[in-house]
C-alpha positions in Angstrom: -49.5 1.2 -36.7 -48.0 4.2 -38.2 -44.2 4.3 -38.3 -41.7 6.9 -39.5 -38.3 5.8 -41.0 -35.7 4.0 -39.0 -37.3 4.6 -35.6 -40.4 2.7 -36.8 -38.5 -0.2 -38.2 -36.5 -0.4 -34.8 -39.7 -0.4 -32.8 -41.2 -3.2 -35.0 -38.0 -5.2 -34.7 -37.9 -4.8 -31.0 -41.5 -5.8 -30.7 -40.8 -9.0 -32.7 -37.8 -10.0 -30.6 -39.8 -9.4 -27.4 -42.7 -11.6 -28.7 -40.3 -14.4 -29.7 -38.4 -14.1 -26.5 -41.7 -14.4 -24.5 -42.8 -17.4 -26.5 -39.5 -19.2 -25.9 -39.5 -18.4 -22.2 -43.1 -19.5 -21.9 -42.6 -23.0 -23.4 -40.0 -25.5 -22.4 -40.8 -27.7 -25.3 -39.6 -25.4 -28.0 -36.2 -27.2 -28.2 -32.6 -26.1 -27.6 -31.0 -22.7 -28.2 -27.5 -22.7 -29.6 -25.4 -19.7 -29.0 -22.0 -18.8 -30.4 -21.1 -16.9 -27.3 -22.7 -15.9 -24.0 -21.7 -13.0 -21.8 -23.7 -13.1 -18.6 -23.4 -11.9 -15.1 -25.3 -14.9 -13.9 -26.2 -18.1 -15.8 -28.5 -20.7 -14.3 -28.9 -23.9 -16.3 -31.5 -26.5 -15.1 -30.9 -29.2 -17.7 -28.0 -30.7 -19.7 -25.4 -28.1 -21.0 -22.6 -29.0 -23.3 -19.8 -26.6 -23.6 -17.1 -27.4 -26.3 -14.8 -24.4 -25.9 -13.1 -22.7 -23.0 -15.1 -21.4 -20.2 -13.8 -18.5 -18.1 -15.5 -16.9 -15.1 -14.3 -14.4 -12.6 -17.2 -15.3 -10.2 -18.7 -18.2 -8.6 -19.9 -21.3 -10.4 -22.5 -23.3 -8.6 -23.5 -26.7 -10.0 -26.6 -28.3 -8.5 -26.0 -31.8 -10.0 -23.2 -33.7 -11.9 -20.4 -31.9 -13.7 -18.6 -34.0 -16.3 -15.3 -32.6 -17.7 -13.7 -34.5 -20.5 -10.6 -32.5 -20.8 -8.5 -30.5 -18.3 -10.2 -28.6 -15.5 -8.2 -25.8 -14.1 -9.5 -24.1 -10.9 -7.8 -21.2 -9.1 -8.7 -20.4 -5.6 -10.4 -22.3 -2.7 -12.8 -25.1 -3.7 -15.5 -26.7 -1.4 -16.8 -30.1 -2.4 -19.6 -31.5 -0.6 -20.2 -34.8 -2.7 -18.1 -37.3 -4.2 -15.3 -36.3 -6.6 -14.2 -38.9 -9.3 -11.0 -38.2 -11.1 -10.0 -40.7 -13.8 -6.6 -39.0 -14.7 -4.1 -37.4 -12.6 -5.1 -34.8 -10.0 -2.5 -32.0 -9.0 -3.1 -29.9 -6.1 -0.9 -26.8 -5.7 -2.3 -25.9 -2.3 -3.6 -27.5 0.8 -6.0 -30.4 1.0 -8.4 -30.2 4.0 -10.7 -32.8 5.4 -13.8 -31.9 7.4 -14.3 -34.0 10.4 -17.7 -35.1 11.7 -18.6 -34.4 15.2 -16.4 -36.4 17.7 -17.4 -40.0 17.9 -17.6 -41.1 21.6 -16.4 -44.8 21.7 -17.8 -47.1 24.4 -16.8 -50.7 24.9 -17.5 -52.8 21.7 -19.3 -49.8 20.1 -19.2 -49.2 16.3 -17.0 -46.5 14.8 -19.0 -45.3 11.8 -16.6 -43.6 9.2 -18.8 -43.4 6.0 -18.6 -40.0 4.5 -15.4 -38.8 6.3 -11.7 -39.2 6.0 -10.5 -37.7 9.3 -12.5 -38.8 12.5 -12.0 -37.6 15.9 -12.5 -40.2 18.7 -13.0 -39.8 22.4 -13.9 -42.0 25.3 -14.9 -41.6 29.0 -12.5 -44.4 30.0 -10.2 -47.0 28.5 -12.2 -48.9 25.9 -11.9 -51.2 23.0 -13.8 -52.1 19.9 -13.4 -54.4 16.9 -16.0 -52.7 14.7 -15.4 -50.0 12.2 -17.8 -49.5 9.4 -17.5 -47.4 6.2 -13.7 -47.9 6.0 -13.5 -50.9 3.7 -14.5 -49.1 0.4 -11.9 -49.6 -2.1 -9.5 -46.8 -2.1 -11.1 -45.0 0.8 -8.6 -43.4 3.2 -9.6 -43.3 6.9 -7.7 -41.5 9.7 -8.8 -42.1 13.3 -7.4 -39.8 15.9 -7.9 -39.9 19.6 -8.5 -36.5 21.1 -9.3 -37.8 24.7 -6.9 -38.5 27.6 -8.1 -42.1 27.5 -6.9 -45.2 25.6 -9.1 -46.4 22.8 -8.0 -49.9 21.5 -8.8 -51.0 17.9 -8.8 -54.7 17.7 -7.0 -56.5 14.9 -9.8 -58.6 13.3 -10.4 -60.6 10.0 -11.6 -57.3 8.2 -9.7 -54.7 10.2 -6.2 -55.8 9.4 -3.6 -54.2 11.6 -0.1 -54.9 12.7 -1.7 -56.1 16.0 -4.3 -54.3 18.2 -3.8 -50.6 18.0 -4.0 -48.9 21.3 -4.5 -45.2 20.6 -3.5 -42.8 23.4 -4.4 -39.1 23.3 -3.3 -37.5 19.9 -2.4 -40.9 18.5 -3.6 -41.7 15.0 -4.4 -44.8 13.0 -4.6 -44.5 9.2 -6.5 -47.2 7.2 -7.2 -47.8 3.5 -10.0 -50.0 2.1 -9.6 -52.7 -0.4 -13.3 -53.3 -1.0 -13.7 -55.8 1.8 -11.1 -55.0 4.6 -9.7 -51.9 6.3 -5.9 -52.2 6.0 -3.5 -50.3 8.2 -1.2 -47.8 6.5 0.3 -46.5 9.6 0.0 -45.8 13.3 1.5 -42.8 15.0 2.1 -42.6 18.7 2.1 -38.9 19.4 
C-alpha cells in the first residue's frame, strides 16, 4: 500500500480502528470496555453496567431489567413504573402519585376479590351482595383501596384475616382502605361517600 504523508498515516490509523472495532463487535467474549466518558444519542446495555459518577440525560431512559441505585436518584418529569419499586431510604414525591386500576371487578355473592398487583380496585355488583374473601391484600405493607362504583351495596365481611371495624357495607362511591401485615388485611379507613 502506497501512502503519502499525513493522509496516508490517517488512512492506516482509521483502518486499524475499524478492524479492532469490528473484532470487538463480532465477539462478546473479549471482555469489558472501560470508558472515561460517553456521549451518546442512544445507549443500549444488554448486561451489567456500573456507573460511578453522575449520569445526566435529556431523553428517555429505558431499563429492561433491574436498576440498582446506591446513592440518590433524582428524576424530573413523569415516570411510569410497571414493575415493583423497592426503596430502602426515604422517598420524596414533589408531584402526584397515581395508581392504575384494573378492570372493574364484578362482585357476586361469596366471590373472591383479587387485589394482587393493584392498589386501587373498582368494584361493581348487579345487586346487593356480600363476600368474605379478598386475596392479595395481606402482603406486608401493601396498601389496598376498594371503591364501589355501582349503585348496589357490596358488603365485605369482618373475618379472622380481613380485620375490619365490623362488616363494611360499601354503597356507591364508598371506599375501604386496607393495609397488609404479612398475614391479615387490616382496615385503615372506611369512607361513606
